[in-house]
C-alpha positions as CSV (number, residue, x, y, z in Angstrom):
1,M,160.2,100.7,112.2
2,P,157.5,101.1,109.5
3,V,157.5,98.6,106.6
4,I,157.7,100.3,103.2
5,E,156.4,98.4,100.2
6,L,159.0,98.4,97.5
7,L,156.8,97.9,94.4
8,T,154.2,100.5,95.2
9,T,153.3,102.9,98.0
10,H,149.9,103.0,99.7
11,A,148.0,105.9,98.1
12,D,144.8,107.3,99.6
13,A,141.5,106.1,98.0
14,P,140.8,108.4,95.1
15,W,137.0,107.6,95.3
16,L,135.5,108.6,98.6
17,P,132.2,107.6,100.2
18,W,130.6,110.6,98.4
19,A,130.9,108.4,95.2
20,V,128.9,105.6,96.9
21,Q,126.1,108.0,97.7
22,Y,126.1,109.5,94.2
23,F,125.9,106.1,92.5
24,F,123.2,105.0,94.9
25,L,121.0,108.2,94.5
26,I,121.5,108.6,90.7
27,G,120.6,104.9,90.3
28,L,117.3,105.5,92.1
29,A,116.6,108.5,89.9
30,A,117.5,106.7,86.7
31,T,115.5,103.6,87.4
32,A,112.5,105.6,88.5
33,A,112.8,107.5,85.1
34,L,112.9,104.2,83.3
35,L,109.6,103.0,84.9
36,L,107.8,106.3,84.8
37,P,106.7,106.3,81.1
38,F,105.0,102.9,81.7
39,A,103.4,104.1,84.9
40,L,101.9,107.1,83.0
41,R,99.9,104.7,80.8
42,N,96.3,104.2,82.2
43,G,95.7,100.6,83.2
44,S,99.4,99.9,83.8
45,A,100.3,97.8,86.9
46,L,102.6,100.6,87.9
47,A,100.0,103.4,87.4
48,P,99.2,103.7,91.1
49,W,102.8,104.6,91.8
50,R,103.3,107.2,89.0
51,W,103.3,110.1,91.5
52,R,105.8,108.4,93.8
53,L,108.1,107.5,91.0
54,A,108.1,111.2,89.9
55,F,108.7,112.1,93.6
56,I,111.7,109.8,93.9
57,M,113.1,110.7,90.5
58,G,113.0,114.5,91.1
59,I,114.5,114.5,94.6
60,S,117.2,111.8,93.8
61,A,118.1,113.7,90.6
62,V,119.0,116.7,92.7
63,T,120.7,115.1,95.8
64,G,122.8,112.7,93.7
65,P,124.8,115.4,91.8
66,V,125.4,117.2,95.2
67,A,127.3,114.1,96.4
68,L,129.1,114.0,93.0
69,L,130.3,117.6,93.4
70,A,131.5,116.8,96.9
71,D,133.5,113.8,95.6
72,L,135.4,116.1,93.2
73,H,137.3,117.5,96.2
74,Q,137.3,120.9,94.5
75,P,133.6,121.3,93.3
76,L,134.5,123.9,90.6
77,R,136.5,121.2,88.8
78,F,133.3,120.2,87.1
79,W,133.8,123.2,84.7
80,H,136.9,121.4,83.3
81,F,134.6,118.8,81.7
82,Y,133.1,121.6,79.5
83,T,136.3,123.4,78.6
84,Q,138.4,120.4,77.8
85,L,136.9,118.1,75.1
86,T,137.6,114.4,75.9
87,P,135.2,112.2,73.9
88,S,137.2,109.1,74.9
89,S,136.4,109.6,78.6
90,W,133.2,108.2,80.0
91,M,133.3,110.9,82.8
92,W,133.3,113.6,80.1
93,I,130.3,111.9,78.3
94,G,128.6,111.6,81.7
95,A,129.2,115.4,82.3
96,L,127.1,116.0,79.1
97,I,124.4,113.6,79.9
98,L,123.9,114.5,83.6
99,P,122.6,118.1,83.2
100,V,120.2,116.9,80.5
101,F,118.9,114.1,82.8
102,V,118.6,116.4,85.8
103,T,116.7,119.1,83.9
104,L,114.3,116.6,82.3
105,S,113.7,114.9,85.6
106,L,112.8,118.1,87.3
107,V,110.5,119.3,84.5
108,V,108.6,115.9,84.4
109,S,108.4,115.4,88.2
110,C,107.4,119.0,88.9
111,S,104.8,118.9,86.1
112,L,103.3,115.7,87.5
113,L,103.2,116.9,91.1
114,V,101.8,120.3,90.1
115,S,99.0,118.6,88.4
116,L,97.9,117.2,91.8
117,L,97.6,120.7,93.4
118,K,94.3,122.4,93.6
119,P,95.3,125.7,95.3
120,K,92.7,128.3,96.2
121,H,95.0,131.3,96.4
122,P,94.8,133.2,93.1
123,L,98.6,133.6,92.8
124,L,99.3,129.9,93.4
125,K,96.4,128.9,91.1
126,W,97.9,131.1,88.4
127,W,101.4,129.5,88.9
128,C,100.0,126.0,88.7
129,E,98.2,126.8,85.5
130,L,101.2,128.3,83.7
131,A,101.9,126.8,80.2
132,I,105.5,125.9,81.3
133,W,104.1,122.7,82.9
134,P,103.7,120.1,80.1
135,K,100.7,117.9,80.0
136,D,99.2,114.9,78.2
137,N,101.1,113.9,75.1
138,V,103.9,116.5,75.6
139,L,104.5,115.1,79.1
140,Q,104.5,111.6,77.8
141,L,107.1,112.5,75.2
142,L,109.3,114.3,77.9
143,A,109.0,111.2,80.1
144,W,110.3,109.0,77.3
145,L,113.1,111.4,76.7
146,T,113.9,111.4,80.4
147,A,114.0,107.6,80.3
148,L,116.4,107.7,77.3
149,S,118.7,110.1,79.2
150,A,118.4,107.7,82.2
151,M,119.7,104.9,80.1
152,G,122.7,107.1,79.3
153,I,123.2,107.8,83.0
154,L,123.2,104.0,83.8
155,L,125.5,103.3,80.9
156,Y,128.1,105.9,81.8
157,T,128.1,105.2,85.6
158,G,128.8,101.6,84.9
159,M,131.3,102.1,82.1
160,E,133.4,104.7,83.9
161,V,134.1,102.1,86.6
162,M,134.5,99.2,84.3
163,V,137.1,100.8,82.0
164,V,139.6,101.2,84.9
165,R,141.7,98.2,83.8
166,S,144.1,98.6,86.7
167,R,141.4,97.3,89.0
168,A,140.8,93.7,87.8
169,L,137.7,93.2,89.8
170,W,136.0,96.0,87.8
171,D,137.1,94.6,84.5
172,T,133.9,92.9,83.5
173,Y,130.9,93.9,81.3
174,W,128.6,92.5,84.0
175,L,129.4,95.4,86.3
176,P,127.1,97.9,84.5
177,V,124.4,95.3,84.4
178,N,124.7,94.7,88.2
179,F,124.6,98.5,88.8
180,L,121.3,98.7,86.9
181,L,119.7,95.7,88.6
182,T,120.7,96.7,92.2
183,A,119.4,100.2,91.5
184,L,116.1,98.7,90.4
185,L,116.1,96.5,93.5
186,A,116.5,99.6,95.7
187,L,113.7,101.4,93.9
188,F,111.2,98.7,94.5
189,G,112.4,98.6,98.1
190,L,111.9,102.3,98.5
191,L,108.4,102.2,96.9
192,L,107.4,99.4,99.2
193,L,108.8,101.3,102.2
194,L,106.8,104.4,101.3
195,D,103.7,102.2,101.0
196,I,104.1,101.0,104.5
197,L,104.9,104.5,106.0
198,F,102.2,106.3,104.0
199,P,99.5,103.8,103.1
200,R,97.4,104.5,100.1
201,S,93.7,103.6,99.7
202,S,94.7,100.4,97.9
203,H,96.3,97.7,99.9
204,Q,97.7,96.0,96.8
205,V,101.5,95.8,96.7
206,Q,101.8,92.7,94.6
207,P,103.3,94.6,91.6
208,L,106.1,95.9,93.8
209,R,106.8,92.4,95.2
210,F,106.7,90.9,91.7
211,G,109.1,93.6,90.5
212,M,111.4,92.8,93.4
213,Q,111.3,89.1,92.7
214,L,111.9,89.6,89.0
215,T,114.9,91.9,89.7
216,L,116.3,89.3,92.2
217,G,116.0,86.6,89.6
218,A,117.8,88.8,87.1
219,L,120.5,89.5,89.6
220,S,121.0,85.9,90.5
221,G,121.2,85.0,86.8
222,A,123.8,87.8,86.2
223,M,126.0,86.5,89.1
224,V,125.8,83.0,87.8
225,L,126.6,84.1,84.2
226,W,129.5,86.2,85.5
227,A,131.0,83.2,87.3
228,L,130.4,80.8,84.3
229,S,131.8,83.3,81.7
230,G,134.8,83.9,84.1
231,I,135.5,80.2,84.5
232,I,135.2,79.5,80.7
233,L,136.9,82.6,79.4
234,G,139.2,83.3,82.3
235,S,138.1,86.9,82.6
236,P,140.4,89.2,84.8
237,S,137.5,90.0,87.1
238,W,136.7,86.4,87.9
239,L,140.4,85.4,88.3
240,E,141.0,88.3,90.7
241,A,137.8,87.5,92.6
242,Y,138.9,83.9,93.0
243,R,142.4,84.9,94.2
244,I,141.2,87.3,96.9
245,F,138.3,85.1,98.0
246,S,140.8,82.2,98.4
247,Q,143.5,84.2,100.1
248,F,141.8,86.7,102.4
249,T,139.3,85.9,105.1
250,F,137.7,89.3,105.0
251,W,136.6,88.8,101.4
252,R,135.4,85.3,102.1
253,D,133.3,86.7,105.0
254,L,132.0,89.4,102.7
255,L,130.9,86.9,100.1
256,L,129.1,84.8,102.8
257,V,127.3,87.9,104.2
258,S,126.3,88.9,100.6
259,L,125.0,85.5,99.8
260,A,123.1,85.3,103.1
261,G,121.5,88.7,102.5
262,G,120.4,87.6,99.0
263,V,119.0,84.3,100.2
264,L,117.1,86.0,103.1
265,L,115.6,88.6,100.7
266,W,114.5,85.8,98.3
267,V,112.9,83.9,101.2
268,L,111.1,87.0,102.5
269,C,109.8,87.9,99.0
270,I,108.5,84.4,98.3
271,A,106.9,84.1,101.8
272,R,105.1,87.4,101.5
273,R,104.2,87.4,97.8
274,K,100.4,86.9,98.3
275,R,100.0,88.4,101.8
276,P,98.4,91.8,102.4
277,R,100.6,94.8,103.1
278,S,101.8,94.9,106.7
279,Q,104.6,96.1,109.0
280,F,106.5,92.9,108.2
281,D,107.2,94.3,104.7
282,F,109.6,96.7,106.4
283,I,112.2,93.9,106.5
284,P,112.4,93.1,102.8
285,A,112.1,96.8,101.9
286,L,115.0,97.9,104.1
287,L,117.0,94.8,103.1
288,A,116.6,95.6,99.4
289,L,117.9,99.2,100.0
290,L,120.8,97.9,102.2
291,C,121.8,95.3,99.6
292,S,121.9,97.9,96.8
293,W,123.9,100.4,98.9
294,G,126.2,97.7,100.2
295,F,127.0,96.5,96.7
296,R,128.1,100.0,95.7
297,W,130.2,100.3,98.9
298,V,132.0,97.0,98.2
299,V,132.6,97.8,94.5
300,L,133.7,101.5,95.0
301,M,135.4,101.4,98.4
302,N,136.5,97.9,99.3
303,V,137.9,97.1,95.9
304,Q,140.3,100.1,96.4
305,T,141.8,98.1,99.3
306,V,143.2,95.6,96.9
307,P,146.7,96.8,95.8
308,K,147.3,97.1,92.1
309,Y,150.7,95.5,92.5
310,G,152.4,93.5,95.2
311,A,150.9,91.3,97.9
312,G,148.8,91.9,101.0
313,M,145.7,94.0,101.4
314,Y,145.3,97.7,102.2
315,H,142.7,98.9,104.7
316,L,140.6,102.0,104.5
317,S,141.9,104.6,106.9
318,P,140.0,105.1,110.2
319,D,139.5,108.7,109.3
320,L,137.9,107.7,106.0
321,V,135.6,105.1,107.6
322,G,134.7,107.6,110.3
323,S,133.8,110.3,107.8
324,A,131.7,107.8,105.8
325,G,129.0,107.9,108.5
326,I,128.8,111.7,108.3
327,I,128.7,111.6,104.5
328,V,125.9,109.0,104.4
329,A,123.9,110.7,107.1
330,G,124.3,114.1,105.4
331,T,123.2,112.9,102.0
332,I,120.3,110.9,103.4
333,G,119.4,113.9,105.5
334,L,119.3,116.2,102.5
335,W,117.1,113.7,100.6
336,L,114.7,113.4,103.5
337,A,114.6,117.2,104.0
338,M,113.7,117.8,100.4
339,A,111.2,114.9,100.5
340,A,109.6,116.3,103.6
341,A,109.3,119.8,102.1
342,V,107.6,118.5,99.0
343,W,105.4,116.0,100.9
344,A,104.3,118.8,103.3
345,L,103.5,121.1,100.4
346,L,101.3,118.4,98.8
347,D,99.7,117.5,102.1
348,N,98.9,121.1,102.9
349,M,97.1,121.5,99.6
350,G,94.9,118.4,100.2
351,V,97.0,115.8,98.4
352,R,96.8,112.7,100.6
353,H,99.4,109.9,100.3
354,G,99.8,110.4,96.5
């Protein structure tokens, strides 16, 4: 005989793995947009990666919203955001910011990548020289506007999760901060991975390693401050975390795995901080990406297994877990397909490992 919970019934997870992919990809795009204005300055430590930042920003800004539309269950529902004014909703605010960010990202990234092309065909040459591609000061201004809209993206994606008071684990202002820092960690990991797969003439990757270490330090500090503020102020997020960590083995194991991953990434970054680029950098690069994605999976999916009322712990349905692999593979496949197309275009026109 099935056991029926009297206080509340088990509802299906409202946020599906599509949301994990959206938060991960839009985080990559937004953090790339934040760094790009600094990379456009001559002499900047990030200047050698300006083209790859534009590359990541443009592709991620397209593939991320595709995952978001899929998570809406009925993709045409996005129209409701523009026909029903709801200023008190962070999702509604995000619906206004997202098209602006995507448009600016595509304009800036395409303008930068087009500037690399030196086509010989008259039609392509005419297309690349069109006035629609901003340059110099105009491009710098648009890059800063893109960074400003990226700040809006990072704010709304963090706040739309944090404001769900019925989920105590989300009820902390440190959540948007951790979304930002883990996205930045993934960005440095992806840049390092591209440097290994497609080496440039320069073998210097120290700025990427320094950025990764700085981000790891900020993440570690944020976690410590979250714990201290929770202990001192008794925040709902900390109290709920303490309860489930003390009562459920799964969450204790999850905490230990997370700490082990963070410590391992710290050790690898410190051990390789002054060494030349090599295949061993695959490990910290992939681990940074995995830690960032895993954080979003835990926050958006595993937290939904904690019932709002009553005792016990729900489990994600086997069908949902099974479909997660298809969703992740599909979105990553879309990202790689677009990246391969752009990379092939640049490569065929003589742009080598930009």
